[in-house]
N, C-alpha and C positions, 0 to 999 in steps of 0.2 A: 503603878497601877491597880486596881484591884477588877478581878471579875466576881459580877454575883450572878447564881441563874437562880432562880424563884420558880420550882416545880409546877406546883401550885399552880400558876400561873403562863408558865412555857415562857417565861421574860427573863431576857439576860441582862444584866447594868454594867455597864463597863465604863471603870471613871480612870480618868487619867491623871487629873488632880484636886488636889482639895480648894480652889479659889469657888466664892459663891457664884451660883448660874446668874447672871441677867439678862438673858433670855432662852426661850426651848424654841427648835426649829423645826417641823414636820419636816420628811426630809423624803419619804412615801410611805403608805398607809401604817409600817410598821416598824421604821425606824425614827427617830427624835435623835440632835444630838441637842447638847447643852452650853453655848458657850460665854464667858466670864466680858465683862465690862470693855476686852479689848478686840472680843470675838473671837478669841481665843478657843479651840474643844474643850469644854469641864467635862463631861463624858455621856455615853453613846445607850440609848435604850433601843431593846429591839424586841418587839413581841412577837408571838408565834416561833421563839429561836429558833428550837429543832427542825424544823425544816423550811425559815428564813435563810437560818445560817450556819443549819450543820453544828448544831452545840453538842452531836451527842459526843464530841468528842473532843476535850481542847489539850494543846499540845502548844507549850512554852520552848523554842530554841531561841538565844540570845545568842548574836553574828558579833566576830569583834571583827576591824577595821579589814582584813586581806578574809574577810566573805567565810571564816571557817568556823564551824559552832564551836561556842566554850560548854563544856561539860558542871 
């Protein structure tokens, strides 16, 4: 997964896979998802990300099967 934040447009782009995009769906006025030919999510675009998705702070926490954090 890759997360890119473009400060000039206040847009976040989250890429889940590198498969070709077959369709873009507008979920709401500021949220779009891209899907592959099988309907699986490829990426997500969030416009006005600081306000709509609290993109002022990003953290990553990987959990193992017993729900404990992995350092």
